[in-house]
C-alpha positions, 0 to 999 in steps of 0.5 A, spaced: 549 345 882 556 346 883 559 348 890 557 355 891 563 360 892 562 363 899 560 370 900 558 371 892 555 366 889 552 363 895 545 366 893 542 370 888 545 376 886 545 382 881 551 386 879 553 392 874 559 392 869 563 398 869 570 399 868 574 403 873 576 408 867 569 409 866 567 412 873 564 419 873 568 425 877 575 421 876 579 427 874 584 426 879 584 418 879 578 413 880 580 410 886 578 415 891 571 418 892 569 417 884 569 409 886 566 410 893 560 414 890 559 409 885 559 403 891 554 407 894 550 408 888 550 400 887 548 399 894 542 404 894 540 400 888 540 393 891 546 391 887 551 387 891 557 386 885 561 390 882 564 387 875 571 391 873 575 389 867 583 388 868 586 393 872 593 393 870 598 398 866 596 399 859 599 401 853 597 406 848 591 402 845 588 403 852 586 395 852 586 392 859 587 386 856 594 387 853 597 388 860 604 390 861 604 386 868 600 381 872 601 384 878 602 392 877 596 396 877 595 402 872 598 408 876 592 412 872 587 410 877 591 413 883 587 418 886 591 424 887 586 428 891 587 422 896 595 424 896 593 431 897 589 430 903 594 426 906 599 432 905 603 429 900 601 434 895 598 441 894 592 444 891 597 448 886 601 442 884 594 438 883 592 444 878 598 444 874 603 438 874 604 432 870 601 425 874 608 422 874 611 428 877 606 428 882 606 421 884 614 421 884 614 427 889 609 424 893 613 418 894 619 423 896 615 426 901 612 420 904 619 417 905 622 423 908 616 423 913 618 416 916 611 416 918 606 409 919 605 410 912 612 410 910 613 404 914 607 401 910 611 403 904 617 399 906 613 393 908 609 393 901 616 393 898 619 387 902 612 383 901 612 384 893 619 384 891 618 378 887 615 381 882 616 389 883 623 389 883 623 386 875 617 391 874 620 397 876 626 396 872 622 394 866 618 400 866 625 405 868 629 402 862 623 402 857 622 410 859 629 411 858 628 407 851 623 412 849 618 406 850 621 401 845 619 394 846 624 390 850 626 386 844 629 392 841 633 394 847 640 392 846 642 385 847 645 385 854 638 388 857 634 384 852 637 378 854 637 380 862 645 379 862 646 380 870 652 385 869 647 389 864 641 389 869 646 391 875 648 397 871 641 399 869 639 398 877 644 403 879 643 408 873 635 408 874 635 408 881 630 414 882 626 412 876 625 405 879 623 408 886 618 412 883 615 406 880 615 402 886 612 408 890 606 409 885 605 401 886 604 402 893 599 408 892 595 404 887 595 398 892 594 402 898 588 405 895 585 399 892 585 396 899 581 401 902 576 401 896 575 394 897 574 394 905 569 400 903 565 396 898 565 390 903 562 395 908 557 397 904 555 389 902 558 390 895 563 384 892 568 386 887 568 381 881 575 382 877 578 379 870 584 375 868 586 376 861 588 369 859 594 372 856 599 378 857 602 383 852 608 381 848 611 388 851 610 386 858 615 385 864 612 378 864 615 376 858 621 379 858 623 376 865 620 369 864 622 368 857 622 360 858 615 360 859 613 363 852 613 360 845 619 365 843 625 365 838 632 367 840 631 374 840 625 374 844 619 374 838 613 370 838 614 364 834 606 363 834 601 368 837 594 368 840 587 369 837 581 366 836 578 363 829 572 366 825 566 367 830 560 371 831 565 378 832 569 377 826 569 373 819 577 373 819 577 371 827 581 375 832 588 376 831 590 378 838 598 378 837 600 375 845 605 370 845 603 363 847 605 359 853 610 353 853 605 349 857 610 344 858 615 349 862 609 351 866 608 344 868 615 343 870 615 348 875 608 346 878 605 352 875 608 357 879 608 363 875 600 362 874 599 360 882 602 367 883 598 370 878 592 367 881 594 369 888 595 376 886 588 377 883 584 373 889 587 379 893 584 384 889 577 381 888 572 376 891 570 373 884 575 372 878 573 371 871 578 367 867 577 371 860 578 366 854 577 360 859 577 355 853 584 357 852 586 352 858 583 346 854 586 348 847 588 354 844 588 357 837 595 358 835 597 363 829 603 363 825 607 369 827 606 374 821 600 371 819 595 377 816 589 374 820 587 369 825 584 364 820 590 360 818 591 358 826 590 351 829 588 348 835 593 346 840 592 342 847 593 346 853 595 344 860 589 347 863 586 341 867 593 340 871 593 348 872 586 348 875 588 341 879 594 345 882 590 351 883 585 347 887 591 344 891 594 351 893 587 355 894 582 350 896 575 352 893 576 356 886 573 363 886 573 363 879 568 364 873 569 361 866 568 365 860 566 360 856 563 364 850 565 363 843 567 356 840 566 351 846 567 344 845 566 338 849 573 338 852 572 345 855 565 343 858 569 338 861 574 342 864 569 347 866 564 342 869 570 338 872 572 344 877 565 346 878 566 353 875 560 357 873 560 359 866 557 365 862 550 366 858 549 373 854 542 374 852 544 378 846 547 372 843 540 368 844 536 371 838 537 368 832 531 364 831 533 358 834 529 357 841 534 352 843 539 357 843 543 356 850 543 364 850 536 365 851 533 365 858 529 359 858 535 355 857 539 358 862 542 354 868 542 356 875 549 356 876 550 361 870 553 368 870 548 372 866 549 378 862 545 382 857 551 384 854 559 384 856 564 389 854 565 386 848 558 387 845 554 393 843 550 396 848 543 393 848 540 399 844 545 399 839 545 391 838 537 391 837 538 397 832 542 393 828 538 386 828 535 384 822 528 385 822 526 378 823 530 377 830 528 384 832 521 381 832 523 375 835 526 379 841 519 383 842 515 377 842 520 373 846 520 379 851 513 381 850 515 388 849 515 394 844 521 395 841 522 402 844 522 398 851 526 393 849 532 394 853 528 395 860 525 388 858 531 384 857 534 387 863 528 385 867 528 378 864 535 377 866 534 379 873 528 374 873 532 369 870 535 363 874 542 365 873 545 366 880 548 372 878 545 377 873 550 382 871 548 389 867 553 393 864 551 400 866 550 403 859 544 398 859 541 400 865 541 407 862 539 405 855 545 408 852 546 407 844 552 404 840 556 411 842 557 408 849 560 402 846 566 400 850 570 395 845 569 392 838 573 386 838 578 386 832 579 393 832 584 397 835 582 404 835 576 408 838 575 403 844 576 403 852 574 411 852 567 411 854 566 415 861 559 415 865 557 422 867 552 422 873 548 427 869 546 421 865 543 417 871 536 419 872 534 421 880 529 415 880 534 409 877 537 407 884 530 406 887 527 402 880 533 398 880 532 396 888 525 395 886 527 390 881 532 386 885 527 385 891 522 383 886 526 378 883 530 376 890 537 378 888 541 382 893 
């Protein structure tokens, strides 16, 4: 077995997958009491891992995998009641004003105070300048441009002409300051949440999208690292070939990396990206890990992903460099989909655990790698992920012969299949068993988080405490103890 990640994969554990935007009682933001209450519930239920989706600022489709920045946090997650408790906002303001206005006002008051918190703000701005300066300017320009993507800005700003950027900095000084202080609030609240979770014995497990959004500060400010034309538009875009989720493949549309440029810089951009995530999380999953071995390149403008081709990536050199910088890599490889021997060699060569998803196992083949009896002790195992239907929804949609296989395999009646699969997950040899909160509640497809290949109706599900039975934490604690998980 590969060397364990200290503090997380050093023993059998159980976790819950729930994105921050799905937290209950988060009317004024998730990073305050809403998140702490969920941490308390996890601890009471015997779960020691909380898996979240990416926390970056999102676009209109709300997808956390279309991040506008590698480093910034989503200001929608900032808890305004925490700012009010610190005297930076009033109850009346909370009740009647827009979030962006409130964050800017709280920032102005913080700066006027010259308190210890204001000094921490100054320290944060100095420490994070390497990414925050570009992000604040990018956000301020885009707001002035009514949300237009950066490649549609005037050429001087699009192409980062030095004099044009300097004028924009001067003209947008207040807007930039508002963006900067919002990022301070996000990171300060998140640090307190991480400390609180650690005190309750709960590790935070994050996720890095392998690609960034085309309309992101990363692409605007590092154009030479991406496959773009002279006007900043992608010459080829990311996706995956036809698979379990889609007969046409998935056309993601993200710009692809110029791996030779990353290698020439000793992967500096990637190293800072990883460093930022390691500061947020105890364990980090690289989404679409196979793209570090070879990636599916789709010609720009193609109607589907089916016309793409595989091209080699520089993942081995990247991970070798990351190991030089960070030592042991607290990384999980999302190795789902079309997995070839080169992907397995890359994963195993660096001792990274992979994933198994029980829902993928029931196709009538007893050798299917996603069936629990075929799992490895180093695997991170799931009933389903954020891209799957809930287990209840999945089971309802199975062909009759596969429903029969699942019932026979789990020795379960159809109406008890969700609990049976969850217990099989917890009883398995996988070092970390992660259950989506929807499956702990037995919810149907109305609670699905995302349907790959679609752009509407996703990322909106929210948990309500009224959905959580009073005795569920005690039942989960019993299961976790019974199966030696903590």
